[in-house]
C-alpha positions, 0 to 999 in steps of 0.5 A: 891874699899875700904880696910874697915876691911881688915887686912894688914901687911907692912914691913919697915913701920915706916918710908918712903914709907912704912909709907905712905902706912900705912897711906893710908890704914888706911885712907881706913879703914884697920887694919895695922900692921906696921912691922919694926926692930925699934919697938919704931918708929913702935909704934909711928907711930902707935899711930899717925895713930890711931888719924886719922882713920877710920882704926887701927894700931898697931906696931910690931917688926920684923926682916924680915930676921929671919924666927922665928921673920917673923912667930911670927909677922904674927901669932900675927897679925892673933891672934889679928885680925883673918887673913892677907888679904894684905901683902906689902913686903917693907922693904930694904936698899941700899948699893952703890959701884962698883962690885970690890969694893962690900964686899960679906957680903954687897952682902949678907945682901942686898939679905937677906933684899930684897929677903929673907925678901919678901920669908919669909913674903909671906910664912908666909902669904900665909897659911892664904889667901889660907884658906880664898881664898883671898889676896893681896901681893905687893912687892916693886921693883923699876925701878931698877927692869927693868934696871940697873944703876952703883954701885947697882949691889946687889940692881939691882939683888934684885929688878929684883928678886922681879919680879920672886917671884911675878910671881911665886906667882901669878901662884901658887896662882890664884885658891885661888884668891890671887894677887901678883903684883910689884910696881916699883917707880922711885927716891922717895926722903926719907932718903934712897935716901937722903943718896944716893946722897953724896954716888953716888957723891963720887962713881961716881966722880960728884957733888951732884947736878949732882946726882940729875939732871942727875942721879936721874931725868935726865931721867923723862919727867919732873925732879921730884921726884916720891912722896911717896903719888904717891906710896901709891896710887899705893899700895891701887890700887893693894891691893883693886882691886877685881879680879885676872885680875891684878896679876903677874904684875909690875907698874912703877911709875916713872915720866917716868924715865923708860917707857915700 
């Protein structure tokens, strides 16, 4: 399996997991659009990846909650490279609070980025994939797509929702040989997770060390964080898998944090 010559769009890819996936795809020979709100960071990441080859990268500015920006970003990629073969809907944020203290504006923001963003990017990419009768759509879920934790109601609702979207896309597009799957990582020590450590310590009334050892890693089999490379390799597998045998599925990458 390889991605030589394939065209990919990865959202939220200027840093963290998205950047790790972009690196893996470029290393496999893909042409990757690094879509991010932070265009300077996206361009810088693309410049770095272009020194590593054998693939190619560009940065594009996209707010995934804006239909106009999403449509323009996808159109620009198609104008440059002819099509879209792979979409990785990765853009996301985290806001931690108990339900009774959760601002409605924060709730709507969380669902807009995670769910509206996934819907809008999927909708924009599908016509190009349907036209060529092939494609792979990958959603960035979480172990919280499978179960809940305190103080994360909006995040958990959004991540559960991605499972439903992926299954619907798979059912609707099997005849076009378009596959749709969800990656469900455990805790990956990205800036997003680093920010959560003091927030959860405050919300749960425990120390930051306890957050790491008990909340984030206590359910793992080995007390280890999932790595960006672990997730990127899974994203490569989903993108490169050659048939419809693997579609409408979710794969947990969590050091056993959640086991099915």
